[in-house]
N, CA, C and O of each residue as an XYZ file, in Angstrom:
460
protein
N     -24.871      4.919     -9.020
C     -23.716      5.600     -9.542
C     -23.132      4.762    -10.675
O     -23.170      3.533    -10.630
N     -22.606      5.418    -11.666
C     -22.018      4.719    -12.797
C     -20.844      3.863    -12.330
O     -20.074      4.267    -11.459
N     -20.720      2.687    -12.915
C     -19.645      1.789    -12.511
C     -18.275      2.301    -12.916
O     -17.267      1.841    -12.380
N     -18.212      3.239    -13.847
C     -16.933      3.771    -14.297
C     -16.383      4.838    -13.350
O     -15.289      5.356    -13.570
N     -17.127      5.162    -12.312
C     -16.706      6.168    -11.352
C     -16.454      5.484    -10.020
O     -17.258      4.671     -9.564
N     -15.324      5.823     -9.397
C     -15.045      5.258     -8.080
C     -14.473      6.344     -7.179
O     -13.796      7.268     -7.628
N     -14.765      6.201     -5.917
C     -14.226      7.101     -4.903
C     -13.290      6.260     -4.045
O     -13.646      5.168     -3.602
N     -12.106      6.776     -3.821
C     -11.157      6.079     -2.966
C     -10.785      6.995     -1.811
O     -10.083      7.991     -1.986
N     -11.261      6.643     -0.650
C     -11.004      7.432      0.546
C      -9.895      6.742      1.325
O      -9.977      5.554      1.636
N      -8.860      7.510      1.631
C      -7.721      6.967      2.370
C      -7.413      7.885      3.541
O      -7.398      9.108      3.400
N      -7.168      7.287      4.689
C      -6.726      8.030      5.863
C      -5.228      7.800      5.999
O      -4.766      6.668      6.147
N      -4.481      8.894      5.947
C      -3.022      8.814      5.999
C      -2.512      9.135      7.399
O      -3.060      9.982      8.105
N      -1.467      8.449      7.772
C      -0.692      8.752      8.966
C       0.723      8.973      8.460
O       1.470      8.021      8.230
N       1.084     10.239      8.290
C       2.335     10.606      7.627
C       2.309     10.045      6.205
O       1.408     10.387      5.440
N       3.254      9.208      5.834
C       3.312      8.677      4.471
C       2.639      7.320      4.329
O       2.691      6.716      3.257
N       2.017      6.837      5.376
C       1.406      5.508      5.376
C      -0.113      5.645      5.304
O      -0.699      6.515      5.948
N      -0.737      4.783      4.520
C      -2.201      4.737      4.505
C      -2.631      3.873      5.685
O      -2.397      2.665      5.703
N      -3.265      4.513      6.673
C      -3.727      3.779      7.855
C      -4.886      2.867      7.480
O      -4.942      1.712      7.900
N      -5.812      3.402      6.681
C      -6.904      2.583      6.146
C      -7.390      3.217      4.849
O      -7.466      4.437      4.709
N      -7.709      2.348      3.924
C      -8.239      2.742      2.630
C      -9.081      1.593      2.104
O      -9.377      0.656      2.846
N      -9.471      1.649      0.838
C     -10.381      0.623      0.319
C      -9.815     -0.799      0.361
O     -10.544     -1.736      0.689
N      -8.559     -0.974      0.042
C      -7.964     -2.314      0.054
C      -7.855     -2.887      1.456
O      -8.131     -4.067      1.676
N      -7.457     -2.059      2.391
C      -7.332     -2.518      3.774
C      -8.704     -2.813      4.368
O      -8.858     -3.769      5.129
N      -9.698     -2.005      4.028
C     -11.062     -2.274      4.494
C     -11.554     -3.608      3.926
O     -12.165     -4.403      4.641
N     -11.286     -3.848      2.647
C     -11.665     -5.132      2.038
C     -10.945     -6.291      2.719
O     -11.528     -7.359      2.912
N      -9.680     -6.084      3.084
C      -8.932     -7.134      3.782
C      -9.555     -7.418      5.147
O      -9.663     -8.579      5.543
N      -9.965     -6.384      5.866
C     -10.647     -6.612      7.155
C     -11.916     -7.428      6.954
O     -12.186     -8.357      7.714
N     -12.699     -7.082      5.927
C     -13.911     -7.865      5.631
C     -13.556     -9.325      5.348
O     -14.244    -10.237      5.807
N     -12.483     -9.539      4.593
C     -12.071    -10.904      4.244
C     -11.577    -11.666      5.476
O     -11.804    -12.871      5.585
N     -10.907    -10.981      6.398
C     -10.469    -11.642      7.636
C     -11.685    -12.056      8.450
O     -11.700    -13.142      9.031
N     -12.704    -11.202      8.499
C     -13.944    -11.561      9.204
C     -14.551    -12.815      8.572
O     -15.007    -13.710      9.283
N     -14.556    -12.879      7.256
C     -15.143    -14.008      6.544
C     -14.333    -15.287      6.702
O     -14.899    -16.354      6.938
N     -13.005    -15.189      6.575
C     -12.154    -16.383      6.516
C     -11.481    -16.763      7.837
O     -11.028    -17.896      7.993
N     -11.412    -15.828      8.787
C     -10.805    -16.141     10.078
C      -9.309    -16.325     10.032
O      -8.725    -16.897     10.952
N      -8.677    -15.844      8.970
C      -7.242    -16.015      8.790
C      -6.724    -14.913      7.882
O      -7.354    -14.579      6.879
N      -5.579    -14.351      8.232
C      -4.967    -13.325      7.386
C      -4.524    -13.936      6.070
O      -4.736    -13.353      5.007
N      -3.912    -15.105      6.138
C      -3.433    -15.769      4.928
C      -4.586    -16.112      3.994
O      -4.516    -15.831      2.797
N      -5.638    -16.711      4.522
C      -6.794    -17.078      3.684
C      -7.491    -15.837      3.139
O      -7.956    -15.830      1.999
N      -7.562    -14.788      3.955
C      -8.186    -13.544      3.499
C      -7.395    -12.968      2.332
O      -7.971    -12.595      1.310
N      -6.084    -12.894      2.484
C      -5.239    -12.382      1.409
C      -5.351    -13.227      0.152
O      -5.442    -12.698     -0.956
N      -5.345    -14.539      0.328
C      -5.456    -15.450     -0.816
C      -6.770    -15.221     -1.559
O      -6.801    -15.249     -2.789
N      -7.852    -14.996     -0.817
C      -9.156    -14.780     -1.453
C      -9.180    -13.490     -2.269
O     -10.016    -13.320     -3.156
N      -8.260    -12.590     -1.960
C      -8.172    -11.319     -2.683
C      -7.063    -11.332     -3.729
O      -6.795    -10.310     -4.361
N      -6.414    -12.488     -3.918
C      -5.319    -12.588     -4.877
C      -4.047    -11.917     -4.383
O      -3.234    -11.446     -5.178
N      -3.882    -11.876     -3.083
C      -2.779    -11.172     -2.450
C      -1.785    -12.190     -1.887
O      -2.182    -13.259     -1.424
N      -0.518    -11.860     -1.928
C       0.489    -12.758     -1.374
C       0.408    -12.779      0.150
O      -0.140    -11.873      0.779
N       0.965    -13.830      0.716
C       1.039    -13.994      2.171
C       1.694    -12.765      2.793
O       1.166    -12.180      3.738
N       2.855    -12.379      2.251
C       3.604    -11.244      2.799
C       2.819     -9.947      2.691
O       2.787     -9.166      3.642
N       2.192     -9.707      1.562
C       1.441     -8.468      1.363
C       0.291     -8.363      2.367
O       0.090     -7.306      2.965
N      -0.461     -9.442      2.555
C      -1.589     -9.384      3.479
C      -1.109     -9.135      4.912
O      -1.726     -8.356      5.640
N      -0.026     -9.780      5.320
C       0.502     -9.558      6.659
C       1.063     -8.151      6.808
O       0.897     -7.531      7.858
N       1.727     -7.635      5.771
C       2.255     -6.260      5.814
C       1.120     -5.249      5.987
O       1.256     -4.290      6.747
N       0.001     -5.458      5.287
C      -1.135     -4.541      5.405
C      -1.741     -4.578      6.807
O      -2.087     -3.536      7.363
N      -1.868     -5.769      7.372
C      -2.392     -5.896      8.737
C      -1.447     -5.213      9.724
O      -1.894     -4.485     10.610
N      -0.150     -5.446      9.573
C       0.821     -4.808     10.467
C       0.756     -3.293     10.354
O       0.855     -2.594     11.363
N       0.592     -2.776      9.144
C       0.483     -1.326      8.942
C      -0.753     -0.788      9.654
O      -0.687      0.245     10.319
N      -1.884     -1.487      9.517
C      -3.100     -1.028     10.204
C      -2.903     -1.063     11.722
O      -3.244     -0.111     12.423
N      -2.355     -2.157     12.214
C      -2.198     -2.303     13.662
C      -1.247     -1.264     14.250
O      -1.442     -0.837     15.388
N      -0.237     -0.854     13.515
C       0.717      0.121     14.059
C       0.262      1.559     13.861
O       0.771      2.458     14.531
N      -0.678      1.797     12.966
C      -1.115      3.165     12.698
C      -2.353      3.587     13.468
O      -2.765      4.743     13.380
N      -2.951      2.681     14.216
C      -4.085      3.022     15.066
C      -3.686      2.858     16.525
O      -2.707      2.180     16.835
N      -4.437      3.472     17.405
C      -4.116      3.444     18.839
C      -4.253      2.058     19.440
O      -3.619      1.750     20.450
N      -5.074      1.225     18.829
C      -5.251     -0.164     19.284
C      -5.230     -1.055     18.044
O      -5.476     -0.574     16.938
N      -4.938     -2.351     18.214
C      -4.921     -3.262     17.063
C      -6.295     -3.440     16.431
O      -7.310     -3.493     17.126
N      -6.312     -3.529     15.123
C      -7.540     -3.811     14.385
C      -7.720     -5.314     14.210
O      -8.840     -5.808     14.074
N      -6.597     -6.031     14.216
C      -6.605     -7.483     14.011
C      -5.714     -8.126     15.064
O      -4.620     -7.637     15.343
N      -6.187     -9.223     15.646
C      -5.354    -10.023     16.543
C      -5.216    -11.422     15.944
O      -6.064    -11.875     15.176
N      -4.136    -12.086     16.313
C      -3.870    -13.422     15.793
C      -3.668    -14.393     16.946
O      -3.339    -14.006     18.067
N      -3.876    -15.658     16.633
C      -3.567    -16.712     17.594
C      -2.710    -17.742     16.880
O      -2.886    -18.007     15.691
N      -1.793    -18.306     17.619
C      -0.882    -19.288     17.038
C      -1.591    -20.589     16.731
O      -2.638    -20.910     17.294
N      -0.986    -21.318     15.825
C      -1.516    -22.635     15.467
C      -1.416    -23.603     16.630
O      -0.912    -23.260     17.700
N      -1.876    -24.754     16.421
C      -1.885    -25.792     17.446
C      -2.785    -26.897     16.951
O      -2.964    -27.072     15.746
N      -3.345    -27.632     17.865
C      -4.209    -28.741     17.453
C      -5.440    -28.242     16.707
O      -5.955    -28.937     15.831
N      -5.915    -27.049     17.043
C      -7.076    -26.489     16.366
C      -6.693    -25.442     15.324
O      -7.565    -24.814     14.724
N      -5.403    -25.254     15.109
C      -4.937    -24.276     14.133
C      -4.971    -22.870     14.696
O      -5.596    -22.609     15.724
N      -4.291    -21.974     14.007
C      -4.265    -20.577     14.425
C      -5.404    -19.831     13.768
O      -6.378    -20.423     13.303
N      -5.264    -18.554     13.741
C      -6.289    -17.768     13.084
C      -6.118    -16.306     13.384
O      -5.170    -15.893     14.052
N      -7.040    -15.535     12.884
C      -7.032    -14.091     13.103
C      -8.469    -13.635     13.268
O      -9.402    -14.251     12.752
N      -8.623    -12.556     13.989
C      -9.949    -11.969     14.112
C      -9.820    -10.456     14.120
O      -8.830     -9.899     14.595
N     -10.834     -9.813     13.587
C     -10.909     -8.366     13.634
C     -11.462     -8.015     15.011
O     -12.519     -8.505     15.410
N     -10.745     -7.169     15.727
C     -11.147     -6.788     17.078
C     -12.402     -5.913     17.029
O     -12.804     -5.439     15.966
N     -13.007     -5.712     18.194
C     -14.161     -4.808     18.274
C     -13.755     -3.408     17.814
O     -14.529     -2.725     17.143
N     -12.550     -2.985     18.172
C     -12.034     -1.691     17.727
C     -11.901     -1.676     16.201
O     -12.273     -0.699     15.551
N     -11.367     -2.764     15.634
C     -11.229     -2.873     14.184
C     -12.575     -2.864     13.483
O     -12.726     -2.249     12.427
N     -13.549     -3.539     14.062
C     -14.889     -3.542     13.478
C     -15.497     -2.153     13.503
O     -16.191     -1.760     12.566
N     -15.241     -1.406     14.572
C     -15.737     -0.037     14.672
C     -15.097      0.851     13.600
O     -15.784      1.641     12.953
N     -13.792      0.721     13.418
C     -13.088      1.487     12.371
C     -13.675      1.128     11.012
O     -13.946      2.016     10.203
N     -13.874     -0.157     10.751
C     -14.414     -0.619      9.472
C     -15.827     -0.071      9.250
O     -16.144      0.377      8.148
N     -16.662     -0.099     10.262
C     -18.022      0.431     10.134
C     -18.010      1.922      9.829
O     -18.758      2.385      8.969
N     -17.162      2.681     10.532
C     -17.046      4.117     10.254
C     -16.568      4.356      8.829
O     -17.092      5.220      8.125
N     -15.575      3.591      8.411
C     -15.020      3.742      7.069
C     -16.084      3.458      6.007
O     -16.226      4.228      5.057
N     -16.825      2.373      6.156
C     -17.871      2.023      5.181
C     -18.991      3.079      5.178
O     -19.565      3.372      4.129
N     -19.293      3.637      6.335
C     -20.307      4.686      6.409
C     -19.832      5.936      5.648
O     -20.613      6.555      4.925
N     -18.581      6.295      5.808
C     -18.009      7.440      5.087
C     -18.069      7.197      3.588
O     -18.444      8.090      2.827
N     -17.699      5.990      3.156
C     -17.777      5.649      1.727
C     -19.196      5.818      1.199
O     -19.409      6.405      0.137
N     -20.151      5.305      1.941
C     -21.545      5.363      1.531
C     -22.034      6.809      1.416
O     -22.699      7.169      0.444
N     -21.705      7.624      2.401
C     -22.108      9.029      2.377
C     -21.443      9.774      1.219
O     -22.077     10.613      0.580
N     -20.194      9.479      0.949
C     -19.485     10.146     -0.142
C     -20.123      9.797     -1.484
O     -20.332     10.675     -2.321
N     -20.430      8.522     -1.690
C     -21.072      8.098     -2.942
C     -22.429      8.759     -3.118
O     -22.758      9.223     -4.209
N     -23.217      8.804     -2.050
C     -24.546      9.413     -2.129
C     -24.456     10.904     -2.424
O     -25.299     11.449     -3.136
N     -23.447     11.560     -1.883
C     -23.347     13.010     -2.055
C     -22.981     13.425     -3.476
O     -23.231     14.566     -3.863
N     -22.396     12.528     -4.257
C     -22.004     12.896     -5.626
C     -22.876     12.241     -6.693
O     -22.649     12.440     -7.886
N     -23.858     11.472     -6.276
C     -24.659     10.676     -7.206
C     -25.265     11.499     -8.348
O     -25.167     11.093     -9.506
N     -25.884     12.635     -8.052
C     -26.520     13.447     -9.097
C     -25.490     14.018    -10.068
O     -25.710     14.015    -11.280
N     -24.372     14.506     -9.544
C     -23.330     15.064    -10.414
C     -22.702     13.992    -11.299
O     -22.404     14.238    -12.468
N     -22.504     12.809    -10.738
C     -21.964     11.693    -11.527
C     -22.932     11.336    -12.644
O     -22.508     11.118    -13.779
N     -24.222     11.274    -12.344
C     -25.228     10.946    -13.350
C     -25.243     11.999    -14.453
O     -25.349     11.662    -15.632
N     -25.137     13.271    -14.077
C     -25.154     14.361    -15.072
C     -23.977     14.247    -16.026
O     -24.140     14.412    -17.235
N     -22.804     13.970    -15.500
C     -21.627     13.831    -16.362
C     -21.694     12.545    -17.174
O     -21.377     12.539    -18.364
N     -22.104     11.461    -16.534
C     -22.181     10.172    -17.218
C     -23.130     10.240    -18.417
O     -22.858      9.648    -19.462
N     -24.232     10.955    -18.264
C     -25.199     11.111    -19.366
C     -24.591     11.841    -20.548
O     -25.100     11.721    -21.662
N     -23.531     12.585    -20.346
C     -22.919     13.377    -21.410
C     -21.694     12.702    -22.037
O     -21.069     13.256    -22.942
N     -21.366     11.533    -21.562
C     -20.220     10.787    -22.109
C     -20.679      9.956    -23.303
O     -21.698      9.267    -23.240
N     -19.911     10.030    -24.396
C     -20.205      9.200    -25.575
C     -20.059      7.743    -25.214
O     -19.108      7.352    -24.537
N     -21.000      6.942    -25.667
C     -20.881      5.508    -25.405
C     -21.045      4.719    -26.679
O     -20.976      3.490    -26.657
């Protein structure tokens, strides 16, 4: 698919985005970094913004997507729960299917754009 085309799939709960591309990326970053703060930092996001997004996800689903542990001698951290990983896998699968379903139409239009 052309890089100039993007699909943004968002699941809304009333006026709140329960999960969308940014929140999915944040979940991936939490898996990688083991910390909400470090995950947000890796995405250029403020401490408050990353925590607000996690809180929004956790309150908009029936179970938490992310759990945290307090600091101590070994430090605190965060992990994406099995439920959160399942939501993330479903979300990424939907993204993949959506991109594949429009690939030919995107190519047809892209070929007709002046470059």
